[in-house]
C-alpha positions as a printed Julia matrix, in Angstrom:
232×3 Matrix{Float64}:
 -13.96  -26.88  -24.98
 -12.58  -23.98  -22.93
 -14.49  -22.78  -19.9
 -14.46  -19.19  -18.68
 -13.38  -18.1   -15.2
 -15.05  -15.83  -12.66
 -12.9   -13.86  -10.2
 -14.17  -11.6    -7.42
 -12.87   -9.72   -4.39
 -14.55   -9.98   -1.01
 -14.33   -8.46    2.47
 -12.13   -5.57    3.55
  -9.55   -4.85    0.87
  -5.83   -4.98    1.72
  -3.03   -3.03    0.08
  -2.11   -6.09   -1.98
  -5.45   -7.63   -3.0
  -5.1    -6.18   -6.49
  -1.73   -7.91   -6.77
  -3.56  -11.21   -6.25
  -6.1   -10.18   -8.91
  -3.28   -9.4   -11.33
  -1.62  -12.77  -10.72
  -4.86  -14.73  -11.15
  -5.77  -13.0   -14.41
  -2.29  -13.23  -15.93
  -1.88  -16.9   -15.04
  -5.38  -17.74  -16.26
  -4.56  -16.13  -19.6
  -1.72  -18.64  -19.99
  -4.0   -21.63  -19.43
  -5.09  -23.72  -22.37
  -8.23  -24.67  -20.42
  -9.51  -21.18  -19.59
 -11.15  -18.82  -22.07
 -12.19  -15.42  -20.79
 -11.66  -14.22  -17.23
 -14.62  -12.29  -15.89
 -14.4   -10.18  -12.74
 -17.46   -9.7   -10.57
 -18.4    -6.12   -9.74
 -18.5    -5.85   -5.93
 -17.73   -9.46   -5.11
 -20.32  -12.21   -5.25
 -22.97   -9.53   -5.8
 -21.53   -9.17   -9.29
 -22.55  -12.75  -10.04
 -26.0   -12.44   -8.47
 -26.69   -9.23  -10.39
 -24.93  -10.5   -13.52
 -22.53   -7.55  -13.46
 -19.45   -9.13  -14.98
 -16.36   -7.32  -16.21
 -14.61   -8.89  -19.2
 -10.92   -8.53  -18.3
  -9.85   -9.73  -21.76
 -10.61   -6.2   -22.96
  -7.83   -4.85  -20.74
  -4.21   -4.77  -21.85
  -1.52   -6.86  -20.21
   0.17   -3.63  -19.12
  -2.95   -2.55  -17.23
  -3.37   -5.95  -15.54
   0.29   -5.91  -14.5
  -0.12   -2.4   -13.06
  -2.71   -3.71  -10.61
   0.19   -5.13   -8.57
   0.95   -1.61   -7.36
  -2.57   -0.27   -7.0
  -4.21   -0.12   -3.53
  -7.89   -0.66   -2.84
 -10.07   -3.14   -4.71
 -10.13   -2.38   -8.42
 -13.26   -4.49   -9.09
 -15.07   -3.49   -5.92
 -15.64   -5.69   -2.89
 -18.53   -6.6    -0.6
 -19.4    -7.99    2.81
 -22.22  -10.21    1.64
 -22.42  -13.57    3.36
 -24.41  -16.28    1.64
 -26.83  -18.16    3.88
 -26.86  -21.94    4.0
 -28.01  -23.83    0.93
 -31.07  -25.06    2.84
 -32.07  -21.51    3.83
 -31.58  -19.85    0.46
 -31.51  -22.33   -2.4
 -32.96  -19.74   -4.81
 -29.85  -17.55   -4.45
 -27.53  -20.45   -5.24
 -29.63  -21.46   -8.21
 -29.34  -17.87   -9.45
 -25.53  -18.1    -9.23
 -25.46  -21.31  -11.24
 -27.86  -19.76  -13.78
 -25.45  -16.84  -14.34
 -22.44  -19.15  -14.51
 -24.17  -21.29  -17.12
 -25.08  -18.22  -19.17
 -21.43  -17.15  -19.29
 -19.9   -20.63  -19.55
 -18.12  -20.29  -16.19
 -16.17  -23.38  -15.19
 -13.77  -21.8   -12.68
 -14.64  -19.74   -9.63
 -11.91  -17.76   -7.83
 -12.97  -15.93   -4.66
 -10.37  -13.63   -3.13
 -10.98  -12.98    0.57
 -10.85  -14.19    4.16
 -12.71  -16.74    6.27
 -16.22  -15.89    5.09
 -15.05  -15.81    1.47
 -13.5   -19.26    1.79
 -16.8   -20.44    3.24
 -18.62  -18.96    0.23
 -16.32  -20.84   -2.16
 -17.06  -24.06   -0.27
 -20.84  -23.51   -0.36
 -20.82  -22.76   -4.1
 -18.72  -25.88   -4.71
 -21.27  -27.95   -2.79
 -24.26  -26.54   -4.65
 -22.57  -26.99   -8.04
 -22.14  -30.69   -7.24
 -25.72  -30.92   -6.02
 -27.04  -29.34   -9.23
 -24.65  -31.35  -11.43
 -22.91  -28.27  -12.77
 -19.12  -28.79  -13.15
 -17.39  -25.89  -11.39
 -13.94  -25.71   -9.85
 -14.0   -23.4    -6.82
 -10.79  -21.96   -5.4
 -10.49  -19.6    -2.41
  -7.59  -17.14   -2.72
  -6.25  -16.07    0.72
  -6.6   -12.4     1.61
  -6.77  -11.15    5.15
  -4.72   -8.84    7.33
  -5.7   -11.02   10.3
  -3.42  -13.81    9.01
  -5.84  -16.37   10.46
  -6.78  -18.51    7.46
  -6.25  -22.25    7.85
  -3.42  -23.92    5.93
  -1.63  -20.63    5.24
   1.71  -19.45    6.62
   1.35  -15.78    5.71
  -1.79  -14.33    4.14
  -1.33  -11.53    1.57
  -2.19   -8.34    3.42
  -0.67   -9.29    6.78
   2.82   -8.06    5.92
   1.63   -4.59    4.98
  -0.53   -4.15    8.08
   2.27   -5.46   10.32
   4.57   -2.8     8.89
   1.89   -0.15    9.49
   1.39   -1.24   13.12
   5.12   -1.25   13.83
   5.48    2.27   12.43
   2.44    3.47   14.39
   3.8     1.93   17.6
   7.12    3.71   17.2
   5.43    7.04   16.48
   3.13    6.66   19.51
   6.07    5.77   21.75
   7.99    8.84   20.65
   4.95   11.06   21.22
   4.39    9.74   24.75
   8.09   10.01   25.55
   7.98   13.66   24.52
   4.79   14.57   26.36
   4.46   12.32   29.41
   5.81   14.9    31.89
   2.7    17.09   31.65
   0.36   15.34   29.21
  -0.27   11.85   27.81
   1.19    9.14   29.99
  -0.56    6.1    28.58
  -1.32    5.33   24.95
  -3.39    2.32   23.88
  -3.26    1.21   20.23
  -6.16   -1.05   19.26
  -5.67   -3.15   16.14
  -7.71   -5.65   14.12
  -7.34   -9.39   14.26
 -10.72  -10.95   15.02
  -9.71  -13.85   17.3
  -6.06  -13.97   16.25
  -3.22  -11.92   17.71
  -0.85  -11.81   14.76
  -1.27   -8.07   14.19
  -0.99   -7.18   17.87
   2.02   -9.45   18.2
   3.78   -7.86   15.23
   4.04   -4.6    17.19
   6.95   -6.12   19.13
   9.15   -5.45   16.07
   9.04   -1.78   17.09
  11.53   -2.63   19.82
  14.29   -2.78   17.23
  13.95    0.98   16.77
  12.54    1.97   20.14
  13.51   -0.43   22.99
  10.66   -1.05   25.4
   7.83   -0.15   23.04
   5.26   -1.53   23.23
   5.44   -2.16   26.96
   2.38   -4.42   26.97
   0.87   -6.57   24.23
  -2.6    -8.03   24.77
  -3.48  -11.02   22.59
  -7.08  -12.22   22.04
  -5.92  -15.82   22.57
  -5.07  -14.95   26.19
  -7.91  -14.17   28.61
  -7.77  -10.5    29.67
  -7.06   -9.92   33.36
  -7.92   -6.35   34.27
  -6.07   -6.31   37.61
  -2.84   -7.65   36.13
  -3.12   -5.21   33.24
  -3.59   -2.15   35.48
  -0.77   -3.27   37.76
   1.55   -3.62   34.77
   0.57   -0.16   33.49
   1.44    1.39   36.87
   4.7    -0.55   36.98
   5.81    0.74   33.6
């Protein structure tokens, strides 16, 4: 008997998260084991509130078009599930909804917290003897997910940072005589410096920019930083 699948988007959306959604839905449609593919409205909240979108009602053309659409087409959320011990009722609610819709596959598209959610739901499904395959789909501009070489979303933000670095360098070069002499570009990355490090690619178009790159993995030394700024 075929089981249905539940897909949801979580965390800050990247410019390519909908491409991942498109791929998951199209591939699931090919499977002889999967029936309908439901999408959760606003991430895991869609499951808790039983707000499921039946993607089988959408044409293949529409699903394919998601590859080029920015944002999160099904809505996302920043809702972190507590531990099973602290909030068993919430997990039981999830399993209740999955049973009601014959869900046997859970795909959660997000970053570190989303992968953690997939793990917790997998653990509770085993504990409650409900067969459920849980798969975390990488998505994070930070590029810091374990066992991944390049997370979808990192490439687009790296390109954005490189372009921004070049533009900032040109602005400072034009105005430093009587105006801005120092420009600091702060980027995301949590505890990983992939995004900050990608700014070095700007040197191909504008040698010397950026002059200084600060990585979160390296302890910040204020005196060395200020001395380097004055030197440049």
